[in-house]
N, C-alpha and C positions, 0 to 999 in steps of 0.2 A: 504494500500500500504506500502511495506517495506521501511525502511529508507536507504538512500545511505550512503556510508562511510563518506562523508563530514558532513552529518547531525548527524551521530553518534558521530563524532569527536567534533562537536560544542556542543552537549548535554553533552558529557563527560567532556569537558572543563568547561562548566557552573556548572556542578555538583561538580567538584573538587574545583572550586572557592568558591561556596556556602559552601561546606563542610569545607574548610579551614577556612573560616570566622566564621563558627559555632563552630569549635573546638578551634581555637586560638583567636577568637574575631576579629571584623573588624579592621584591621590595615593596614598600608602601606605594611608590610611584608606579612601578610596572604592573602591579595588581590593581591599584586604586583607580587609575585613569580608565582602563577598559571597563572595570566594574561600574564606575560612575556613569560612563557613557551608556552602558547597558541599562542601568537603572532609570536614567532620564528617558531613554527611548521606550522602555517598558511602561513607565508612567504615562507617556504620551499615547502609547497604543491602547492603554486601558481606559484612561479617563477623558480623552479627547475624541468625541464621537466620529469626527471626520477623519481621524487618523487611519492610515492604511498600513501601519507597522505590522500589525498582527494578522490582518486579513484584508484582501481587496475590498474597498468600500466605495460605493457610488455616492458621490455628493453633488454631482452636477451632470446634466445630460448634454444633448446636442445644442450647440450655440448658433447654428446656421439658419435656424428658423425662429420666428417671434413666439416661442413657446416656453412655458414654465410648467412645473409640476407642483400642485398643491397636495399636501399629504395630511391626513388626519389620524392621530393616534388615540388609543385607549377605548374606542367604542367596540361595538355599536351601543348607543345609548337611546332609549325609547323617547326621551324628551328632545335631545339635541340632534341626533342623526337625521330624523325625518326633515327637520327644518333646514339642515345643511343641504340635504339632497334637493329640496325645493329651490333653494337659492342657486345651487349649481345649475339646475335645469333652466332656471330663468335666464341665466347668462350663457347657456349652452357650453358649460365648462365640464371637464372631466377631472377626476381626482383619484388618488389612491388612499384607501382606508386600511391602515395597519391595525388590525383588530386583535383584541385579547380573546383567546379561545373561549374562556368561560363566559364572556359576555356574548360572543357569537352563538354559543350553545343556547343561551337563555333567550336571545332575540334573533333567532335564525331568519325569521321573515325579513328583518331589516337587512341582513346579509344578502338575502336573495334579491331584495330591491336594489341594493348597491350594485350587484352584478348585472341585474336586468337593465339598469339605466346606463350601462356602459362604463361604469367605474371599475377600479381594480381593487381586489381584496389582497392585502398583504398580511404576513404572519408577524405578530408582535408577542409571541409566546402564549402559553396557556394561562398561566397565573399572573404574569407581570410582577413577579416577586423581586423586591429590591435585594434579596439575598442570592438571586440566581447567579450573579457573577462570581460567587464563591463556590459554585457547584462544580462537579466533575463534568467531563465531556458527555458521559452517559446521562447525567442529570439535565444538561442542556438539550441533549437529543430527545429526551422524553417530552420536554416542553415544546420543542420545535415540531416533532412528529405529530403530537396530539392536535395542535392547532392546525398544522398543515393538512392533516387528513380531513378535518372538519371543513376547512376552506374548499378542498377538492370536492367534497360531497355537496357543498352549497353551490359551487360553480359548475358541477358535473364535468370537471376537467381533471386530467392527470398532470397538468403543468404544475411544477413546483412553485409555490408563491414566493415572492420576494420576502426577505426577512429583515426586520428591524429589531435589534435586541432592546429589552427594556431600558429606558433612559439613554439608549444609544451606547451603552458601555459594552466593551469587549474584554475578553480574557483569552489566554492560551487555550483553555478548555473549550470556550465557545468557538474559537477558531477551528479546533480539531473537529468538533461536532458539525460545524457548517461545512468544512472541507469534505468530510465523509459524505455529506448529502449534496455536495456541489451547489450550495445555496448562494444566492446573490444577496449580499448584505447592503442595505441602503441606509445612509444617514441623511444629512441635509446641508445645504449651504446657507440657509437663512432660518433662524429660530424666531418665530413670531412673538415669543414671550407672552402668549395669550393666557397662560395659566398663572402668570405673576402680576401682570399689569391690571390697573383698575380703570383705565380709560380706553374704550374700544377704538376710538378715533386714533389714539396714539399707536395702538397695535397695527391698525390698517396702514396708517401713514408711514410707520417705520418700515413695513415690508415694501410698500410701493416705492418708497424713496430709494431703497437699496437694490431692488430686484432687477435682474438682467436676464436675457434669454439663456435658457439652460439651467436656471436655478431651481432647486428643490426646497420647498418651504415647509417647515414643521408647524402644524397646528394640532388642535385636539378637539374631537367631537365627543369625548367621554372623560371619565375620571377613573383612575385606577384603584382608588381605595374608598374615598368618602366624598362628601359634598363641600368640604372646607375651601377647596381651591377650584371650583368649577370654572371652566374656561369662558372667556368673553366672546366666544366665536359667533354667537348669534347676532351680536351687535356689530362686531368687527367685519365679518365676512362680506356683507353687502357693500360696505365701503371699499374693501379690498378688491372685490370683483369689479366694481365700477372703476377703480383706479387702474386695474389691469386693462380694462377695455379702453380707457382713455389713452393709455400708453401703447395700444396696439398689440398687447400680449394675450395669448390664449393659454388657458390651463388644460393640460393633457395628463394622462396617467404617467407614472414613472417609466413604465415599459415603453410607452409611446414616445417619451422624451429621450429615451436611450437608444431607440432604434427607428429605422425608417418606417417599419410596419408594426402596427399593434396586432395582437398583444404579445408578440414574441418577447421572451425573457432574455436579458443580456447575460452571457456567460461571464463568470468571474474574470477570465483573462481578457475579455473585451470591454469590461466596465471601465469607465473613466475613473481613475483612482484619485484619492484625496491628494491635494497639493498644498504646499506651504502657504499659498496665497488665498486659501479658502476663506470665504467670509462666514463668520459664525453668527 
């Protein structure tokens, strides 16, 4: 079985450390510098969602068309998702919904509506546990597979859904599980901050001001645990969609943004990888 990018990174780091000690002798300098560089890269790979250190990560799609991708996490939600779908239909916009499996199981009809109206269903794990990143590759695999199978049932398709890890965090274990399943991992180039802000106009204006062709925007049509931080999307989305229209930008699915033809899924090796100049 081939090694995933995370394992190659770990092996390369170990080889550099051993090589440094062999050439310069075991010392604080010869061991500390490679170890420090390894630690910094590992922290970047784990905690920066758009990082591609551990796994190929799509953060931006094609830039040769006036298109962007709006994405919604943590649904489906019986209060928010139908209203979001109505707004998208009004503006003839398409989006990708990264659903939590347990929510999709409870609100399957909403998932079917998402698919029926031309949007894309993506995998956001089954439980959306904040502890998932401490799990083993097997633990990640269970979360991935359970949500994936439900999405395939809802869409009546064997195509593997795009995957967005909870909170966008990655780990070597997640990378191994994703590699074993040949998953396409998606982050974002613009975070709308819709779960933190109090002013929906500021949320919409913040996105419209920064957005460029090819950008992937993170928003939320659900909440992963409780109602304390419900997103402002119902107030912000109409303003955002109008802003996109005025700028001549159209929202498509992530798969549509990444390929000339929908709904083909980008292979990990073909995905545009995260770059240092990514906007967060």
